[in-house]
N, C-alpha and C positions, 0 to 999 in steps of 0.2 A: 543492082543485079542480085538475084536471090541467093546464089551460092558464090563463095570465093573459091576459085579453082586453083589448085596447085599444079603447075605445069612441070611434069617430070617424065622421063623415059619409062616405058613399061616393058617388062620382060615377058609378062604373061597376061595379055588383055583379057578381061572378064566379059567383054561385051558380046562375045560369040557364044556364051553359055545359053542353052535353050531356056526360054521363059522370060528373058529380060524385056524384049519388046512388048509382050503382053502385060508385064508388070508396069512398064511405063504407061501403057494405055490406061491401066487401072488407076494409077496415081493422078493422071491428068483428069480422068472422069470423076474420080471420087474426091480428090482434094484440090483440084484446080491448079496443079503444078503446070509450069510451062514445059511443053514437050522438048523444045530445043535445048533447054537447060538440063533436063534430066538425061537427054541423049549425050550431052557433053560430059556429064558426071560419069555415066557408066562407060563411056569411051575411055575414061582415064582410070577406072577401077581395075584392080589387078586380081587375077585368080591365084590363090595361094594353096597349093597342095599340102604344104606343111600344116595348115589349119585343119584339114581333114585328118591328117595323121595325129595331130595333137588331141583333137576331140574324140578320136577313136581309142586313145590310150589315157583315160582319166587317171589322175593321181591316186584316187581312192582304191585302185587295185593293189596298192602296196600293202604289206602287213601293217596292222594297227600301230605297233610300237614305232615302226619306221615312219609312218605317216605322222604320228603324234610329235615325234622329235623334230620334224620339219617346221612345226608351228608353235609348239609349246617349248620354248627355249629361252635362254638368257637374253638373247638379242631382242626378241619381241617383248619380253617382260621389261627390260630396261627402257626400250623405246616407248612402251605403253605407259610406264610411269611418267616419262617426260611429257608425253602427249596429255596425260591427265593433269599434270602440273601446269601445263600451258593453257588448258581450256577448262578449268574447274567450274566456273560459273555457267558456261554453256552446257556442260555435261549435267550439272545439277538442274538446270532449267529444263533440259530435255527429259530427264527422269521425272520431274514434277509434272510436265505436260503430258507425256506419253506413257508413263508408268514402267518404263524399261530401265533396269539398273544401269548405273553409269559404267560399271566394269564390263557388262555385256557389250555395250556400244564400243567401248575402248578395245576390247578383245576382237570383236568382229572386224573392225577397221584394221587391226593389227594382222589378223589372219589374211584379210583380203589383199592389202597393198603395203604392209609394213609402214602404215601411217603416211601413205602417199609416196613412199620411196620407190615402189614398183607398180605403176598403174597400167603396164602393158605396152608392148612395142608394135603391135599390129595396127594398121589403119582400120578403124572401125568399119568403114565402107567396104574394104576388101574382105574383112572377116565375115560380115553379114551377107555380102553378095556371094561369096564362095559357099557358105553354108546354105543359103536360101536356094541355090540353083545346082548344087552338086553334093548334097547330103540328104538323100531321099528319106532316111529314117526320121529326120526332124525338119524337113524342108518347110513344112507349113508354119511351124513355130518361128523359124528364122526369117521366113518371108514376112511374117507379121512384125518381127522386130526391125527388119529393114524398112518397112513402111513407117513404123514409129520413129525410126532414126531420121528419116527424111523430114517428118513433121517436127521432130525435136530440133533439127538443124535449122529449119525455117523459123521456129519460135525463138531459138537461142542465138541465131546467126552464127552457128558453128561453121568453120571451114571444113567442108565434108571430106576433103582429101588431106587434111592435116590432123584430124582428131584421132588419137590413138587409144587403144584399150587392149583387152585380152583377146585370145584367139576366138572366143565365143562372142565378142562384140560388147562386153561389159566395159564400162568406162568410169573414170573419176576415182576419187579417194575411196569411196565405198563400193566401187565396181557395180554400178547399177546397169542393168540392161535398159535399152531405150524406153520400153514400155513402163518399167518401174520408175525411170527418171521422170517421165511425164506425169505419172500418177502420184508418186510418193515424195519426190524432191521438194524441199521447202526452202524458202529464203529465211534462214534462221539467224542470220546476222543483221537483217533488216536494212540491207543496202539497196533494196529495190530490184535485185536480180537473184536468180537461183543458179549457183555455180558449184557443181560437185567436183569439178576438175581442179579448182584452185582455192576454194574456200572451205577450210576444215570445219568451221562452225556450221555451214550449210550441210556438210556431210554428217555431222553429229546429229543434227535435228532430223535429217532425212532417214538415217538408219533407224532411229527410234520410231519415227512415223511409219516406216515400212513394217517394222515388227508389230507395232500396235495394229496396223491395218490388216495383218494376217492373224490377229487374234491373241496377241500377247496379253496375259492376265497379270495385273499388277500384284506384287507380293506373293505370287504363287511359285512353287518350286520348279526347277528345270529338270533335274534328274538326281537320283540318289543311289548310292551303292546298295546292293541287295545281297542278303545272305540266303543261299540256296541250300535247302536241306533235302537232298535226294536228287534223283536224275531228272533232267529236263527232257520231256518227250518231244518227238517230231512235231513241229508246228506250234509249240507252246509259246514261242516268242512272237508269233505273228499277230495275235488278236489282243487288243487292250482288255484289261479287266479292272475291277475295283481292287484296291489294296486289300480289302477283306477277302476277296476271292483268291488273290495271290497268296495271302497268308494261309488260307485253307489248303493251298497246294504246296505249302512248305517254303514259300518264297517271301522273305520278310525284309522290308526296307530299313535302312539305318535311320534312326530318329523317329519322332512321333509325328504322324501325319493323319488327317481324317481318313477313316477306313473306306469312305465312299468315293475317295479320289480315284479317278481312272488313270491307268498307266499301262504302258507296254514294256515287256521285258526285252532288253538288248544284251548282247554278249560280245566280249572282245577277247581275242586270244592274247594272253600275256605269258611269254615264255612257253612252258609246257602245259600251262593251265588256262582257265577261263576266268574272266572278270565279268560280273553281272551287275546291271544297272536297271532301275525302273525309271522310265522316261515319261514325262508328263506333257501336257499340252504345250508348254513354253519350249520344250525341247523340239517338238515337231514344228513349231513356228520358226525356229532357227533353220530347220531343214528346208523351209520354203525359200531360203536364200541360196542354199545348195543342197540338193536332195541326197544327202548322205549322212548316216549316223556318225561316221568318222568325223565329218566336218563339224556337225553340231557339238560333238563331244570335245573337239579341240577348242572351239570357241568357249565352251563352258569351263574347261580346265585352264585355259589361258586366262580367262576372266578371274578365276579363283586365285591363281598364282599372282596376278598383278594386284588384286585387292589385298591379298595376304602380305605381299611385300610392301605395299603402300602403308599398311598399318604399322 
């Protein structure tokens, strides 16, 4: 049988959501799924209003210092060191193969799931079904991820009704969405299967592969503090410029970097003032994991803290 089904009582069946019958038709025609098996799957899927509430209140609306403290803290630094000590050869091999620094991979996994400690409690099928058919703003995206999840389940022989993840449907130690799982997950421990839910070595290689796939530049900076001499005009932080152009505008990075390097200016509220950074290509690559400057900066700063403590 294609899917292992978990029999459980449902409080809020999702099968009545408009669009599911048409979606099943598409999966049968496009990917040769068996109709009766998909109908059984969606008959057991649950609609979760709490998922709509959660995705409508992203954590990044919190002030920067409050957001940062939730991720750059002693718990994640300590567990990040232990993770690095447990998988040093794997991290070194990933850095050599994909060009992504070990501390960035360690920090990203720490931010995502605290090294596998919190991989999410929502059934992935429930999350993706709820968002695909009752979240109009991004329904097309989540419909595509639901399609990818069905394909991934078939490839990996997941139990569709027992696989858990985030409220957005991300899963495993690195919290990959199904499309990213299918595209970027790698068998990095060489055991013949790709398992991001249980195999930390696969997660390490897959995170590095993901970042490289989105354009990570080896040995290039991520972001540096900037000294701002003068006022920042409206819209000045929106468009990338070369460091030479920023310097001409009175905005100078800490350290020596090639003047032709392109960067964008970002600012964070710190107490009563502002903190300015120049963010480069690799910073923007991290935002492909989560489209938030707060997120990318916490990954960078956690990485720096773990690396500094390790030394």
